[in-house]
mmCIF file of the N, C-alpha and C atoms, coordinates in Angstrom:
data_MODEL
# 
_entry.id   MODEL 
# 
loop_
_atom_site.group_PDB 
_atom_site.id 
_atom_site.type_symbol 
_atom_site.label_atom_id 
_atom_site.label_alt_id 
_atom_site.label_comp_id 
_atom_site.label_asym_id 
_atom_site.label_entity_id 
_atom_site.label_seq_id 
_atom_site.pdbx_PDB_ins_code 
_atom_site.Cartn_x 
_atom_site.Cartn_y 
_atom_site.Cartn_z 
_atom_site.occupancy 
_atom_site.B_iso_or_equiv 
_atom_site.pdbx_formal_charge 
_atom_site.auth_seq_id 
_atom_site.auth_comp_id 
_atom_site.auth_asym_id 
_atom_site.auth_atom_id 
_atom_site.pdbx_PDB_model_num 
ATOM 1   N N  . MET A 1 1  ? 19.929  0.941  21.397  1.00 0.00 ? 1  MET A N  1 
ATOM 2   C CA . MET A 1 1  ? 19.129  0.021  20.611  1.00 0.00 ? 1  MET A CA 1 
ATOM 3   C C  . MET A 1 1  ? 17.649  0.428  20.622  1.00 0.00 ? 1  MET A C  1 
ATOM 4   N N  . LEU A 1 2  ? 17.174  0.792  21.800  1.00 0.00 ? 2  LEU A N  1 
ATOM 5   C CA . LEU A 1 2  ? 15.774  1.200  21.937  1.00 0.00 ? 2  LEU A CA 1 
ATOM 6   C C  . LEU A 1 2  ? 15.519  2.491  21.180  1.00 0.00 ? 2  LEU A C  1 
ATOM 7   N N  . LYS A 1 3  ? 16.479  3.431  21.245  1.00 0.00 ? 3  LYS A N  1 
ATOM 8   C CA . LYS A 1 3  ? 16.337  4.686  20.522  1.00 0.00 ? 3  LYS A CA 1 
ATOM 9   C C  . LYS A 1 3  ? 16.274  4.436  19.013  1.00 0.00 ? 3  LYS A C  1 
ATOM 10  N N  . GLN A 1 4  ? 17.092  3.502  18.549  1.00 0.00 ? 4  GLN A N  1 
ATOM 11  C CA . GLN A 1 4  ? 17.130  3.196  17.131  1.00 0.00 ? 4  GLN A CA 1 
ATOM 12  C C  . GLN A 1 4  ? 15.796  2.599  16.666  1.00 0.00 ? 4  GLN A C  1 
ATOM 13  N N  . LYS A 1 5  ? 15.225  1.725  17.484  1.00 0.00 ? 5  LYS A N  1 
ATOM 14  C CA . LYS A 1 5  ? 13.922  1.132  17.148  1.00 0.00 ? 5  LYS A CA 1 
ATOM 15  C C  . LYS A 1 5  ? 12.841  2.197  17.110  1.00 0.00 ? 5  LYS A C  1 
ATOM 16  N N  . GLU A 1 6  ? 12.906  3.116  18.069  1.00 0.00 ? 6  GLU A N  1 
ATOM 17  C CA . GLU A 1 6  ? 11.926  4.202  18.144  1.00 0.00 ? 6  GLU A CA 1 
ATOM 18  C C  . GLU A 1 6  ? 12.054  5.117  16.919  1.00 0.00 ? 6  GLU A C  1 
ATOM 19  N N  . LYS A 1 7  ? 13.291  5.397  16.540  1.00 0.00 ? 7  LYS A N  1 
ATOM 20  C CA . LYS A 1 7  ? 13.550  6.232  15.379  1.00 0.00 ? 7  LYS A CA 1 
ATOM 21  C C  . LYS A 1 7  ? 13.014  5.557  14.107  1.00 0.00 ? 7  LYS A C  1 
ATOM 22  N N  . LYS A 1 8  ? 13.271  4.259  13.997  1.00 0.00 ? 8  LYS A N  1 
ATOM 23  C CA . LYS A 1 8  ? 12.804  3.504  12.836  1.00 0.00 ? 8  LYS A CA 1 
ATOM 24  C C  . LYS A 1 8  ? 11.277  3.488  12.794  1.00 0.00 ? 8  LYS A C  1 
ATOM 25  N N  . LYS A 1 9  ? 10.656  3.304  13.950  1.00 0.00 ? 9  LYS A N  1 
ATOM 26  C CA . LYS A 1 9  ? 9.200   3.286  14.034  1.00 0.00 ? 9  LYS A CA 1 
ATOM 27  C C  . LYS A 1 9  ? 8.613   4.630  13.580  1.00 0.00 ? 9  LYS A C  1 
ATOM 28  N N  . LYS A 1 10 ? 9.230   5.717  14.014  1.00 0.00 ? 10 LYS A N  1 
ATOM 29  C CA . LYS A 1 10 ? 8.759   7.051  13.629  1.00 0.00 ? 10 LYS A CA 1 
ATOM 30  C C  . LYS A 1 10 ? 8.908   7.268  12.122  1.00 0.00 ? 10 LYS A C  1 
ATOM 31  N N  . LEU A 1 11 ? 10.020  6.798  11.562  1.00 0.00 ? 11 LEU A N  1 
ATOM 32  C CA . LEU A 1 11 ? 10.227  6.928  10.118  1.00 0.00 ? 11 LEU A CA 1 
ATOM 33  C C  . LEU A 1 11 ? 9.189   6.122  9.331   1.00 0.00 ? 11 LEU A C  1 
ATOM 34  N N  . VAL A 1 12 ? 8.887   4.939  9.790   1.00 0.00 ? 12 VAL A N  1 
ATOM 35  C CA . VAL A 1 12 ? 7.882   4.102  9.135   1.00 0.00 ? 12 VAL A CA 1 
ATOM 36  C C  . VAL A 1 12 ? 6.510   4.765  9.220   1.00 0.00 ? 12 VAL A C  1 
ATOM 37  N N  . GLU A 1 13 ? 6.173   5.329  10.369  1.00 0.00 ? 13 GLU A N  1 
ATOM 38  C CA . GLU A 1 13 ? 4.895   6.025  10.527  1.00 0.00 ? 13 GLU A CA 1 
ATOM 39  C C  . GLU A 1 13 ? 4.825   7.259  9.632   1.00 0.00 ? 13 GLU A C  1 
ATOM 40  N N  . LYS A 1 14 ? 5.937   7.990  9.555   1.00 0.00 ? 14 LYS A N  1 
ATOM 41  C CA . LYS A 1 14 ? 5.983   9.179  8.703   1.00 0.00 ? 14 LYS A CA 1 
ATOM 42  C C  . LYS A 1 14 ? 5.803   8.772  7.238   1.00 0.00 ? 14 LYS A C  1 
ATOM 43  N N  . PHE A 1 15 ? 6.481   7.722  6.823   1.00 0.00 ? 15 PHE A N  1 
ATOM 44  C CA . PHE A 1 15 ? 6.356   7.234  5.448   1.00 0.00 ? 15 PHE A CA 1 
ATOM 45  C C  . PHE A 1 15 ? 4.914   6.809  5.157   1.00 0.00 ? 15 PHE A C  1 
ATOM 46  N N  . ALA A 1 16 ? 4.285   6.138  6.100   1.00 0.00 ? 16 ALA A N  1 
ATOM 47  C CA . ALA A 1 16 ? 2.893   5.703  5.925   1.00 0.00 ? 16 ALA A CA 1 
ATOM 48  C C  . ALA A 1 16 ? 1.960   6.904  5.785   1.00 0.00 ? 16 ALA A C  1 
ATOM 49  N N  . ARG A 1 17 ? 2.162   7.925  6.618   1.00 0.00 ? 17 ARG A N  1 
ATOM 50  C CA . ARG A 1 17 ? 1.344   9.146  6.527   1.00 0.00 ? 17 ARG A CA 1 
ATOM 51  C C  . ARG A 1 17 ? 1.535   9.823  5.175   1.00 0.00 ? 17 ARG A C  1 
ATOM 52  N N  . GLU A 1 18 ? 2.801   9.966  4.771   1.00 0.00 ? 18 GLU A N  1 
ATOM 53  C CA . GLU A 1 18 ? 3.090   10.628 3.499   1.00 0.00 ? 18 GLU A CA 1 
ATOM 54  C C  . GLU A 1 18 ? 2.540   9.837  2.316   1.00 0.00 ? 18 GLU A C  1 
ATOM 55  N N  . THR A 1 19 ? 2.595   8.517  2.414   1.00 0.00 ? 19 THR A N  1 
ATOM 56  C CA . THR A 1 19 ? 2.038   7.671  1.359   1.00 0.00 ? 19 THR A CA 1 
ATOM 57  C C  . THR A 1 19 ? 0.527   7.857  1.277   1.00 0.00 ? 19 THR A C  1 
ATOM 58  N N  . GLU A 1 20 ? -0.122  7.921  2.424   1.00 0.00 ? 20 GLU A N  1 
ATOM 59  C CA . GLU A 1 20 ? -1.567  8.133  2.470   1.00 0.00 ? 20 GLU A CA 1 
ATOM 60  C C  . GLU A 1 20 ? -1.930  9.501  1.904   1.00 0.00 ? 20 GLU A C  1 
ATOM 61  N N  . ILE A 1 21 ? -1.175  10.514 2.273   1.00 0.00 ? 21 ILE A N  1 
ATOM 62  C CA . ILE A 1 21 ? -1.407  11.872 1.760   1.00 0.00 ? 21 ILE A CA 1 
ATOM 63  C C  . ILE A 1 21 ? -1.231  11.894 0.254   1.00 0.00 ? 21 ILE A C  1 
ATOM 64  N N  . SER A 1 22 ? -0.180  11.255 -0.228  1.00 0.00 ? 22 SER A N  1 
ATOM 65  C CA . SER A 1 22 ? 0.090   11.198 -1.664  1.00 0.00 ? 22 SER A CA 1 
ATOM 66  C C  . SER A 1 22 ? -1.060  10.500 -2.397  1.00 0.00 ? 22 SER A C  1 
ATOM 67  N N  . LYS A 1 23 ? -1.537  9.412  -1.827  1.00 0.00 ? 23 LYS A N  1 
ATOM 68  C CA . LYS A 1 23 ? -2.658  8.672  -2.424  1.00 0.00 ? 23 LYS A CA 1 
ATOM 69  C C  . LYS A 1 23 ? -3.904  9.556  -2.484  1.00 0.00 ? 23 LYS A C  1 
ATOM 70  N N  . ASN A 1 24 ? -4.177  10.259 -1.402  1.00 0.00 ? 24 ASN A N  1 
ATOM 71  C CA . ASN A 1 24 ? -5.345  11.145 -1.362  1.00 0.00 ? 24 ASN A CA 1 
ATOM 72  C C  . ASN A 1 24 ? -5.225  12.279 -2.375  1.00 0.00 ? 24 ASN A C  1 
ATOM 73  N N  . LEU A 1 25 ? -4.023  12.831 -2.511  1.00 0.00 ? 25 LEU A N  1 
ATOM 74  C CA . LEU A 1 25 ? -3.810  13.900 -3.479  1.00 0.00 ? 25 LEU A CA 1 
ATOM 75  C C  . LEU A 1 25 ? -4.017  13.400 -4.908  1.00 0.00 ? 25 LEU A C  1 
ATOM 76  N N  . LYS A 1 26 ? -3.529  12.209 -5.194  1.00 0.00 ? 26 LYS A N  1 
ATOM 77  C CA . LYS A 1 26 ? -3.704  11.630 -6.539  1.00 0.00 ? 26 LYS A CA 1 
ATOM 78  C C  . LYS A 1 26 ? -5.185  11.399 -6.831  1.00 0.00 ? 26 LYS A C  1 
ATOM 79  N N  . GLU A 1 27 ? -5.919  10.909 -5.845  1.00 0.00 ? 27 GLU A N  1 
ATOM 80  C CA . GLU A 1 27 ? -7.359  10.695 -6.025  1.00 0.00 ? 27 GLU A CA 1 
ATOM 81  C C  . GLU A 1 27 ? -8.078  12.027 -6.251  1.00 0.00 ? 27 GLU A C  1 
ATOM 82  N N  . ALA A 1 28 ? -7.701  13.038 -5.478  1.00 0.00 ? 28 ALA A N  1 
ATOM 83  C CA . ALA A 1 28 ? -8.328  14.356 -5.625  1.00 0.00 ? 28 ALA A CA 1 
ATOM 84  C C  . ALA A 1 28 ? -8.011  14.950 -6.993  1.00 0.00 ? 28 ALA A C  1 
ATOM 85  N N  . LEU A 1 29 ? -6.791  14.775 -7.452  1.00 0.00 ? 29 LEU A N  1 
ATOM 86  C CA . LEU A 1 29 ? -6.403  15.282 -8.767  1.00 0.00 ? 29 LEU A CA 1 
ATOM 87  C C  . LEU A 1 29 ? -7.187  14.575 -9.874  1.00 0.00 ? 29 LEU A C  1 
ATOM 88  N N  . SER A 1 30 ? -7.340  13.272 -9.753  1.00 0.00 ? 30 SER A N  1 
ATOM 89  C CA . SER A 1 30 ? -8.119  12.521 -10.741 1.00 0.00 ? 30 SER A CA 1 
ATOM 90  C C  . SER A 1 30 ? -9.566  12.997 -10.769 1.00 0.00 ? 30 SER A C  1 
ATOM 91  N N  . GLU A 1 31 ? -10.127 13.210 -9.600  1.00 0.00 ? 31 GLU A N  1 
ATOM 92  C CA . GLU A 1 31 ? -11.510 13.702 -9.506  1.00 0.00 ? 31 GLU A CA 1 
ATOM 93  C C  . GLU A 1 31 ? -11.619 15.096 -10.121 1.00 0.00 ? 31 GLU A C  1 
ATOM 94  N N  . LYS A 1 32 ? -10.639 15.942 -9.847  1.00 0.00 ? 32 LYS A N  1 
ATOM 95  C CA . LYS A 1 32 ? -10.630 17.303 -10.406 1.00 0.00 ? 32 LYS A CA 1 
ATOM 96  C C  . LYS A 1 32 ? -10.561 17.233 -11.930 1.00 0.00 ? 32 LYS A C  1 
ATOM 97  N N  . GLU A 1 33 ? -9.691  16.390 -12.459 1.00 0.00 ? 33 GLU A N  1 
ATOM 98  C CA . GLU A 1 33 ? -9.562  16.246 -13.911 1.00 0.00 ? 33 GLU A CA 1 
ATOM 99  C C  . GLU A 1 33 ? -10.859 15.733 -14.533 1.00 0.00 ? 33 GLU A C  1 
ATOM 100 N N  . ARG A 1 34 ? -11.511 14.799 -13.845 1.00 0.00 ? 34 ARG A N  1 
ATOM 101 C CA . ARG A 1 34 ? -12.781 14.260 -14.335 1.00 0.00 ? 34 ARG A CA 1 
ATOM 102 C C  . ARG A 1 34 ? -13.849 15.350 -14.381 1.00 0.00 ? 34 ARG A C  1 
ATOM 103 N N  . LEU A 1 35 ? -13.909 16.153 -13.318 1.00 0.00 ? 35 LEU A N  1 
ATOM 104 C CA . LEU A 1 35 ? -14.889 17.241 -13.261 1.00 0.00 ? 35 LEU A CA 1 
ATOM 105 C C  . LEU A 1 35 ? -14.611 18.301 -14.324 1.00 0.00 ? 35 LEU A C  1 
ATOM 106 N N  . ILE A 1 36 ? -13.344 18.611 -14.544 1.00 0.00 ? 36 ILE A N  1 
ATOM 107 C CA . ILE A 1 36 ? -12.989 19.583 -15.581 1.00 0.00 ? 36 ILE A CA 1 
ATOM 108 C C  . ILE A 1 36 ? -13.436 19.070 -16.948 1.00 0.00 ? 36 ILE A C  1 
ATOM 109 N N  . GLU A 1 37 ? -13.198 17.801 -17.221 1.00 0.00 ? 37 GLU A N  1 
ATOM 110 C CA . GLU A 1 37 ? -13.609 17.234 -18.514 1.00 0.00 ? 37 GLU A CA 1 
ATOM 111 C C  . GLU A 1 37 ? -15.127 17.254 -18.653 1.00 0.00 ? 37 GLU A C  1 
ATOM 112 N N  . GLU A 1 38 ? -15.816 16.950 -17.566 1.00 0.00 ? 38 GLU A N  1 
ATOM 113 C CA . GLU A 1 38 ? -17.281 16.989 -17.575 1.00 0.00 ? 38 GLU A CA 1 
ATOM 114 C C  . GLU A 1 38 ? -17.776 18.414 -17.879 1.00 0.00 ? 38 GLU A C  1 
ATOM 115 N N  . LEU A 1 39 ? -17.163 19.405 -17.256 1.00 0.00 ? 39 LEU A N  1 
ATOM 116 C CA . LEU A 1 39 ? -17.539 20.796 -17.501 1.00 0.00 ? 39 LEU A CA 1 
ATOM 117 C C  . LEU A 1 39 ? -17.223 21.217 -18.935 1.00 0.00 ? 39 LEU A C  1 
ATOM 118 N N  . ARG A 1 40 ? -16.094 20.758 -19.459 1.00 0.00 ? 40 ARG A N  1 
ATOM 119 C CA . ARG A 1 40 ? -15.745 21.070 -20.857 1.00 0.00 ? 40 ARG A CA 1 
ATOM 120 C C  . ARG A 1 40 ? -16.809 20.533 -21.810 1.00 0.00 ? 40 ARG A C  1 
ATOM 121 N N  . GLN A 1 41 ? -17.228 19.304 -21.560 1.00 0.00 ? 41 GLN A N  1 
ATOM 122 C CA . GLN A 1 41 ? -18.243 18.689 -22.404 1.00 0.00 ? 41 GLN A CA 1 
ATOM 123 C C  . GLN A 1 41 ? -19.558 19.462 -22.313 1.00 0.00 ? 41 GLN A C  1 
ATOM 124 N N  . GLU A 1 42 ? -19.933 19.812 -21.105 1.00 0.00 ? 42 GLU A N  1 
ATOM 125 C CA . GLU A 1 42 ? -21.169 20.563 -20.897 1.00 0.00 ? 42 GLU A CA 1 
ATOM 126 C C  . GLU A 1 42 ? -21.095 21.928 -21.576 1.00 0.00 ? 42 GLU A C  1 
ATOM 127 N N  . LEU A 1 43 ? -19.962 22.587 -21.452 1.00 0.00 ? 43 LEU A N  1 
ATOM 128 C CA . LEU A 1 43 ? -19.778 23.884 -22.084 1.00 0.00 ? 43 LEU A CA 1 
ATOM 129 C C  . LEU A 1 43 ? -19.830 23.759 -23.610 1.00 0.00 ? 43 LEU A C  1 
ATOM 130 N N  . ALA A 1 44 ? -19.200 22.727 -24.140 1.00 0.00 ? 44 ALA A N  1 
ATOM 131 C CA . ALA A 1 44 ? -19.226 22.501 -25.588 1.00 0.00 ? 44 ALA A CA 1 
ATOM 132 C C  . ALA A 1 44 ? -20.656 22.270 -26.059 1.00 0.00 ? 44 ALA A C  1 
ATOM 133 N N  . ASN A 1 45 ? -21.416 21.502 -25.309 1.00 0.00 ? 45 ASN A N  1 
ATOM 134 C CA . ASN A 1 45 ? -22.817 21.256 -25.674 1.00 0.00 ? 45 ASN A CA 1 
ATOM 135 C C  . ASN A 1 45 ? -23.639 22.539 -25.608 1.00 0.00 ? 45 ASN A C  1 
ATOM 136 N N  . LEU A 1 46 ? -23.422 23.331 -24.576 1.00 0.00 ? 46 LEU A N  1 
ATOM 137 C CA . LEU A 1 46 ? -24.144 24.601 -24.462 1.00 0.00 ? 46 LEU A CA 1 
ATOM 138 C C  . LEU A 1 46 ? -23.795 25.530 -25.619 1.00 0.00 ? 46 LEU A C  1 
ATOM 139 N N  . TYR A 1 47 ? -22.529 25.590 -25.953 1.00 0.00 ? 47 TYR A N  1 
ATOM 140 C CA . TYR A 1 47 ? -22.086 26.437 -27.054 1.00 0.00 ? 47 TYR A CA 1 
ATOM 141 C C  . TYR A 1 47 ? -22.688 25.958 -28.372 1.00 0.00 ? 47 TYR A C  1 
ATOM 142 N N  . LYS A 1 48 ? -22.669 24.627 -28.571 1.00 0.00 ? 48 LYS A N  1 
ATOM 143 C CA . LYS A 1 48 ? -23.218 24.052 -29.793 1.00 0.00 ? 48 LYS A CA 1 
ATOM 144 C C  . LYS A 1 48 ? -24.714 24.350 -29.890 1.00 0.00 ? 48 LYS A C  1 
ATOM 145 N N  . ASN A 1 49 ? -25.429 24.180 -28.806 1.00 0.00 ? 49 ASN A N  1 
ATOM 146 C CA . ASN A 1 49 ? -26.867 24.456 -28.790 1.00 0.00 ? 49 ASN A CA 1 
ATOM 147 C C  . ASN A 1 49 ? -27.149 25.941 -29.026 1.00 0.00 ? 49 ASN A C  1 
ATOM 148 N N  . ASP A 1 50 ? -26.333 26.792 -28.424 1.00 0.00 ? 50 ASP A N  1 
ATOM 149 C CA . ASP A 1 50 ? -26.521 28.230 -28.559 1.00 0.00 ? 50 ASP A CA 1 
ATOM 150 C C  . ASP A 1 50 ? -26.262 28.688 -29.998 1.00 0.00 ? 50 ASP A C  1 
ATOM 151 N N  . THR A 1 51 ? -25.210 28.175 -30.605 1.00 0.00 ? 51 THR A N  1 
ATOM 152 C CA . THR A 1 51 ? -24.901 28.601 -31.978 1.00 0.00 ? 51 THR A CA 1 
ATOM 153 C C  . THR A 1 51 ? -25.935 28.074 -32.959 1.00 0.00 ? 51 THR A C  1 
ATOM 154 N N  . SER A 1 52 ? -26.440 26.860 -32.734 1.00 0.00 ? 52 SER A N  1 
ATOM 155 C CA . SER A 1 52 ? -27.461 26.342 -33.655 1.00 0.00 ? 52 SER A CA 1 
ATOM 156 C C  . SER A 1 52 ? -28.770 27.107 -33.474 1.00 0.00 ? 52 SER A C  1 
ATOM 157 N N  . ARG A 1 53 ? -29.073 27.512 -32.251 1.00 0.00 ? 53 ARG A N  1 
ATOM 158 C CA . ARG A 1 53 ? -30.280 28.291 -31.990 1.00 0.00 ? 53 ARG A CA 1 
ATOM 159 C C  . ARG A 1 53 ? -30.164 29.669 -32.646 1.00 0.00 ? 53 ARG A C  1 
ATOM 160 N N  . SER A 1 54 ? -28.988 30.279 -32.505 1.00 0.00 ? 54 SER A N  1 
ATOM 161 C CA . SER A 1 54 ? -28.762 31.593 -33.105 1.00 0.00 ? 54 SER A CA 1 
ATOM 162 C C  . SER A 1 54 ? -28.861 31.514 -34.620 1.00 0.00 ? 54 SER A C  1 
ATOM 163 N N  . PHE A 1 55 ? -28.328 30.450 -35.193 1.00 0.00 ? 55 PHE A N  1 
ATOM 164 C CA . PHE A 1 55 ? -28.330 30.292 -36.643 1.00 0.00 ? 55 PHE A CA 1 
ATOM 165 C C  . PHE A 1 55 ? -29.756 30.101 -37.177 1.00 0.00 ? 55 PHE A C  1 
ATOM 166 N N  . THR A 1 56 ? -30.521 29.233 -36.510 1.00 0.00 ? 56 THR A N  1 
ATOM 167 C CA . THR A 1 56 ? -31.878 28.959 -36.995 1.00 0.00 ? 56 THR A CA 1 
ATOM 168 C C  . THR A 1 56 ? -32.814 30.126 -36.712 1.00 0.00 ? 56 THR A C  1 
ATOM 169 N N  . SER A 1 57 ? -32.579 30.875 -35.654 1.00 0.00 ? 57 SER A N  1 
ATOM 170 C CA . SER A 1 57 ? -33.477 31.996 -35.354 1.00 0.00 ? 57 SER A CA 1 
ATOM 171 C C  . SER A 1 57 ? -33.241 33.177 -36.291 1.00 0.00 ? 57 SER A C  1 
ATOM 172 N N  . SER A 1 58 ? -32.124 33.174 -36.998 1.00 0.00 ? 58 SER A N  1 
ATOM 173 C CA . SER A 1 58 ? -31.860 34.286 -37.906 1.00 0.00 ? 58 SER A CA 1 
ATOM 174 C C  . SER A 1 58 ? -32.648 34.159 -39.210 1.00 0.00 ? 58 SER A C  1 
ATOM 175 N N  . PHE A 1 59 ? -33.259 32.997 -39.451 1.00 0.00 ? 59 PHE A N  1 
ATOM 176 C CA . PHE A 1 59 ? -34.046 32.804 -40.689 1.00 0.00 ? 59 PHE A CA 1 
ATOM 177 C C  . PHE A 1 59 ? -35.490 33.162 -40.502 1.00 0.00 ? 59 PHE A C  1 
# 
């Protein structure tokens, strides 16, 4: 009986750790996606500014 309780306790602790890890990974992935989108926007703005500068400087 005691072994079974100990086994159950270990499984619950393992599940809690894995749940926490999963939560942290999801948060990190969301942050990564947000940063990628931010960089895409910045790159698009830089490209837009560069092409308009190139176009106007050719006149």
